[in-house]
N, C-alpha and C positions, 0 to 999 in steps of 0.2 A: 499746816493745819487750815482746812477751808473755811469759809465764812460760815456755813451752816453748823460747823463743830465750835466756832467762836461766838455764837450768838449769845450763849450763856454768859458770856463776859459782860454784855451790855445790860443784863438784867438788874434791875433797882430791887434792893431787899429791905429798904427802909419803910416797911409798913407793919400794920398790926391787924391781925384777922379778928374780925368780929362776927360771930355767928348767932348772937342772941338778938332775934328779931324784935324783942320788946323794947330795946334801947331806943330813947327818942334823940331829937337833935341836940337838947341840952346836954344829955349824958354824953354824946358822941364829942360835943365841943370840949367838955371837961377832959374827955380822954385825950384829945389831940393837945390840949394845952399843958396837961399834966405830964404825959409820957413823952411828948415831943416826937412822936413818929411824923414823918412826911405824910404818910397817907394811912388811912384806914381801909382795909379791905372787907366790906360789909357783904355778907352772904345771906340771903334770904331763900325761902322755897323756890322762888321763881327766877330771881336775878341775881347778878354780881355787879357790885358797885365799887369804884374807888372813890373815897370821899377825902376832901382835903379843906382846910380851914383857909378862908380867904385872908391874906395878910392884913393886919391892922384893922380887922373887923371881926365880928363873931358869927359870920355868915359861912355856911357850909356850901361847897359844891359837890353836887353828886354826878359821877360819870359812869354811864353803864359800860360794862366791859366784857370782852369776849374770853372765855377760859379755851386755852389751847395746850397741847403737849409741848413739853420743853424741848423736844427734837424737832420743832417745827422747821420747814424749809423757809429760807430767808424771803423767797418770793412771795410765799404765802403770807408770811408776817407783813410783807409790805402792802399787800392788798387789804388785809384786815386793818391795818393802821389808816388806811385811807377812809374807812367806814367808822373805826372807833378810835377815841383818843388814846385809849390804854387798851393792851391785851394782858391777860393774866396768865402765867405759865404754871403749870402743874408737872410734877414728876411723880409718877405712880399715883398716889392720892393726895400728895401733899402740895400746898400752893408754895412755890419757891420764889416767886416775885412778880414783877410786872415790867413792861416794856412800853416806851412811848416812841414817837416818831424821831425826836431829836436824838435819843440814845442809839438807835438803830442807824440814823444818818452819821453819827459820830464813828461808829464802828465801820461802815462801808466807806467813809472817807480814809480812815486809817489804812483799810485794807487796798484801797486804790493806790494811795501813797508807796505803800510797800511794794505792791505789784508793779508800779511805775518804775520805782528804784531799780528793781531786777531787770525790767524791760530796758531801761537806759544802759545798765551794765553789759547786758547781752550785746547791745548795738555797738557799744564802744570796744568790746572785745573782738567782734567779728572782724576777719580779714576779707572776706568775700564781698561781693556787691550784692546789696539787697534793698529793693525799691518797694514802698507801700503806697498806693493811690486811695483816695476814698471814691465814693460813687459819682463824683463830679470830676473825676481825674485829676484832682489836686494832690500833690505829692506830700504824704505824711512823714515818710522815713526815706533817707537818703544816707547810707552808710559811707564810711571812709573808702571802703573798697569800690563803692559806686563812684566817687569823687576820683579815685585814681584811674578808675577803667575809662570814665566817659569825660574827664578833664571838665567837670562842672562842680562848682563848689555847693556845699550843703546850704550856706546861707543865701544863695542866689536862687535856689529851686524850691526849698521848702515852702509849702502854702501855695505854689503857683501850679496852674495846668501843666502836666508833663508834655503836652502836645506843644507847648510854647518852646521847647527845647529840642524835641525830637519829632520826625515825620511819623503821622499815624500809622503809615504802611510799615513801619519798622517796629512797631510796638506790639508784641505779641500780648502784653499785659492788658491792652485794650479789649483784645478778643476774651481773655479770661473773665475781664469785668462785665463783659456783654453776654457771654454764652454760659459762664459757670464752668466751662471746661478746664481741667487741670492739664499741665504738662509736665513729662519727666524725661530729663536728659535729651531735650530737643535742641538740635542744631539751629542756630539763628544767625543771620548776617545783620548784626545791630548797625554797622557803617560799612562803606565800601572797603575800609581797611581792618575791620574788626569783626570776628565770628566768635560767638559765645555758645556756651551750652547752658540752657536754661531750664529752671523748674519754676512753675508758676501754679498758685492756687487761688481761688476766690475766696473772699472773706464773708461768712454768712452770719447773720443776726436773726433769729426767729424765722428762718427759711427765706430770708431776703438778702441779696447780695448787697453789701454795703462798701466794698472795696475789693482789692486785689492784691497779691504779694508776689514778686519775681526775685530769684536768685540768679547770678550769672557768673559763670566761669570763662575766663578767656582762653580759647582754644586756638587762636590764630597761629601761634608758633607750632602747635602739633600739626596742623594741615599743612603749613610750609614743610615741616619735616616730612611729612607723608607724601608731599608731592615730590620732594627732592629724592626720597627713596625710591618712588616709583620710576623716576628718571635714571637713577644711578644703579639699580640692582643688577641690571643685564649686563652693564658694564663691568660691574665688580666680578660677576661670574667668569666673564671673558679673561679678565686681568688675572684671576685666581688660576685659571687653566695654563695661561702663560707662565705665571710665576712658578708653578709646580714642575715646568719642564726644566727649570734651572735650579730651583731651591728644593732641597729636601722637605717633604710634606710634613706639617706639624700635625701630630696625633690628635690634639686638641681642637683641631680646626673644625671638626664636625660638630662640636658643641657649641651651638650658636647662642649668642647673648653677650652684652657688654655691661650688665648690671653689676654693680659692686659686690653684691652677695654671691653671684655667679663667679666672677673673678676670683674673689677670696677662696671659694672651693676649688677652683681650678689651679690656683697657685699652690694650695695645700697638696693636691693630687700630684702635681709635677713634682714637689719635693719628696713625696712618699714613693713616687716611681722610681726615684734614683737609689733606693735601697731595695733589699730582697725580703723586707718584713711583710707579715700578712697584713691585709688591709680589709676592713669592714666598711660598707657602704650603706648608709641609711637613706631612705627617700620614699616619697609615695610612689604609687604605681604611675609609670609613664613619665618620670622626670628624667630618664636616661640613664640610668644605673650602669647598664650594660655598656653604654658609650663611653662612660668614663673608665669602665674596666678595661676596655679594649685599648683605650688611649694609654693607660697605665702600662699595659702588657706591651704596646708597641714601644714605648719608651725604655722599658726595662728587659724586655726579651727580643725585640726586633720584629719585623713583619714575617720573617720565614719560620718563626717558632710557633709550635702549635697553641691555639686559644681554644679550650674545650669548655663550654659552657653547659651546665646541667641545671634544670628548673627542679628544684626539691619538692616544690609544690604540686609538680605535674606527674610524678612517678608512684604508682601503687606501692605500698609499703613491701608487698611480697616481691616485687621485682627490683627494689632498690638496691640491694646488694650486688646482684648480678649486673645491673647497670653501672655501678660504681667501679666494681673490681673485675668485672668480667667473669668467665667460667670456662671451665675445660670441657672437652667433649665428652658426652655422655654424663655430664653432671647432674642432670635432672631430666625428667620425661618432656620431650618436645625440644630439647636443647639441640642446638647446631652440632652436626657431627665433627665440625672443625674446631669448635669451640668459639670464643669471642672476647676480643680485648674489650676491657671496661674503660671508662672515662678517665680514671686515674692513670692508667698505662699509656692511654693515647696523649695525655698532657705531659709526657716525659720531655723535659728540657724546656717546657713552656709554662703556660698559666692554666690552672683549673679554677673555673669561675663558677662558685656555687651560688646561684640565684635563689632568693626566697628561703635562705638557710633556716630560718624560723619553723618552716614546715618540715624539717627532715625529722623522721622518727627517732625516739630515744634510743632504740636499739643501735641504729646506724651511727649516732653520735658517738657512742663509745668507740666505734670501729675507725671513724674518722679521725678521733682524737689521737688514737694509737699510731694511725697513718701518719698524721702531722708530727708527732713526736719522734717516730723511728724511720719514717720514710720507707716503711717495709709492708707488705700485705700479702694475703693469699687470694688466688681466684677462687670462685665458687667451686667446689669439688676438686680443687687442687691441692698437692701436697708440698709443693716447692715454693718456698717464700721468695718473692720479687722484690727487688729494691728499685725505687724511683726517685726522681729529683724534679720537683716542680714548684712554681710559686702558687699561692692560693689568695684569692680575692673573693669575699663573700659578699653578699647584698641582701637586704631585707626591708620590707616596709612595715615591719613590726617592731615593738619595743622589746629587744630581746632580754633587757634586764627584767622587765615585768614577767617574761616567760620563764626566766630562772627563779623568780620568787613564787611562780605558781608551780614549779616542778615539772615544766614543759620543755626546758633547756638546760643542758648541763652547764654547770657554772665554770668548770675547768676548761670545757670547749669555748665558752664564751670569751674567757680571758686569753685563750690561745689565739682566737680569730681576731680579737678587738685590740691589736697592738697599735694600729693607726686607725683612727674613725674618720670617716668623712660623711658629713651631712649635705645631701644635695637638696638646695631650696625648691619648694613647688613653685610653678608659674605664677601663682597668684601673689607671692611674695617677692616677686621681681617683674612687675607689670611693664617695665620699661623694655623689657625683651620682647614682648609681644609684638610690637612694631616690626623689629628685625626679622623674627621668626615667621611672621605672617608674610612679608614680602619674599623670604627666601622659599617658603612652601608654594607660594603662588607662582613663582617663575619656575620651580622645579617641577610642580605638578602640571603647569600649563603646558610644558614640554612634554611630559608624558602622555597626556591626553591630546595633545596636538591642538590646544585651545587658547590661542593668544589672549592674554589679558592686559588691558591697556591703562588699568589702575584700579584702585580701590578707593570709594567714597569715604569722607570722614565720617559719615553716619554709621557705616559698617565697621570702621576702624574703632569708633567710639564704643559700639556695641561689643566688639571684641575685647577692648580694654575693660569694660564694666562688667563683664561675665567673670563669675567665679570658676576657675578651671580645676575642678575636682579631677578630671582625668589628665591634667597637665599637658606636656607637649604633644603626647600621643592623641589626645582629645582635640587640640588646637589643629594638628595636621589633618585629622578626620574632618573637622568643620571647613577648612580651606578647601579640602578635596571635594566636599560635598558643594561648597559655592562654584568651584570650576565646572563640575558636572552640570550644573543648572544654570551657569551663566549664558548670556545672550548678548551678541554684537560686542564682544570682549569687555563686558561688565559684569560685576558680581552684585547680587541684590540683596538688601536688607531681610526680604521676605523669605529668603532662602536658608536663613539661619535656623539650625535645628533647636533652639532654645528660646525662651520668652525674654524678650529684651530687657524688661525692668524686674523680671522675677515675680511680679504681682500674681500673674494668672496662675503659675504653677502652685504658689502658696495658697492661693484661694481655693484651688481645685482640690489641694490636698486637705485642707480643713473641711471643705464641703463633703468629701468622701467619709470623713469621720462622722458627720451629723446626719446627713440626708438618708432618709429611708432607713434608718438604724433602729432595730427594736430591741437590741441587745440591753442587758443590765448595764447601770451605771459603772459598776466595778469593772465589767470587762471592757467598757469604752476607756474608761481611765488608764487601764492597763495598756491599751493600745498606744494612747497618747504618750505615756511614760516610756514605752519601749522606742517610740519613734524619737523622743529627746534623747535618750542615751545612745541610740545608734548615731545620731547626728552628732553629738559631742565627741563619741569615740572616733568618729572618722575625722572630725576637726581636729583632734589631739593626736591623731596617727596611732590610736589604740593605747595611749598612756594613760592608764587607769588613775594614777595618782594626780595627774593634771585634771582630769575629768572630775574626780572627786572634790578637789579644791575649787574647780569652777562652779560646781553645784552646792558647794558649801555642806558636804556630807563626808562621812569617814569612808576610808577605803573599804573597810569591813562592811559598811551599808551598801556601798556600791556593788561588792561583790554578792551580796545577799539578794540585791535587786536583779542584778544579771542573771543569777541563778534562777530565780523564781520566773522570770520572764523568759527563760529559755535562750538567752543570749550568749553565744560562745565567741569569745574574742580574746 
């Protein structure tokens, strides 16, 4: 609750309302002595007064008052109390009490003490480095994280000019204090042996800068690692080539990354590959589902066995059956005179990889289920049943369980495919892999374009680490390819990144597009905002409507109704 809402707590109600203007001083004294109210609120045609009896006398003090609404702003109340000793508060048409300077001061003092308690608790809880200076460059806040990072004790620096401890040339905080400019994710060399990533903001009071705040994160070790990777990546490639001449190639070698989440998924995939069971791979677009499928196939079937991939979302429904099962000559108008083998027959003795399985038409799901159960099928236009033997790996970026509930995917097929389930983590959930993948793509693509790259700056690397990779590894590779294409003198530049570094410009532009030059009715504009919110949350939760409903604190039925009304098909 803010101060404005608490102002009623400071109101004094020990008064008696007198509206009879005929009462004289003697009668008013008798009322005060008899009823023992602290104050009389005396209202005549022109003015409002608070009247009190002077202690140990029979004299009355009359104080002119200002009548105000009970929901008065605290700043307005302070200004009025500079002119009037009392202000009288009304709610609707009723007088509910009076307020004096001391009462308001007591309320504000308690609010300050409470706010300061929260403030101190926040500072004690923070692990990071945070520094606050006033307009005279004196240090007001120096957290434990700052003590650890800069080896300066809080008791030694608080209240003293920050320039007594650090060179002004290395203090970005002073620039913020002077110019009012904010910094976000700015790399800064705080000492010869210390590089930090800083955020800084000025502190304003009534449009005047009264101080500045900076937070810092030590990235020295990241820079050191980045430099080491720059020097070792090329050697690693050469060593891998040499090793592959003598040691059988590891099928999972192409899956780059050393994060715990990725290693856990790779370990599960290797175990599943040792069996002939059906495998269902979940993951967003661009995470490398087909790479995992090929690695499993290589371990299970070997390099020489066929690996036949079919994208279920890229084939028109009318052509799906002939693509899957093939057709006999003359099966339909325009068919090849020799007929054609389908993907199923081509996968004989190997692996059939069904990518985007959630997009498969329902009528084909029935036939696929029979194929998986009996390992037999008929080609389109054929009369002879064919027998096949292959392994199945399916992949999807959708939540099949939701599609089952919506009646868009057969439950029996779902359980037939989902014997072993693998979840490929998105890149944003394993940011530690971004560094390795970046260096790998830099070397690989620099060879492709014959453009030697001599390194990547920490600013560019930090921007890559901070970006939310909705397109995952595929997007990262495209970004690195773009950087190499525009590189100069063996250097990639921050300005050639295809995304906004801190994300603010994109967000601001998207909001501006909603409001600027928009003459549509309010209902239409609100629907557009709601549609963007729902699409954003569905994307974040990989299409899982149950999780979206929980996050938005609505029922699943409500979510389905809103999706239907807004024309969102997901």
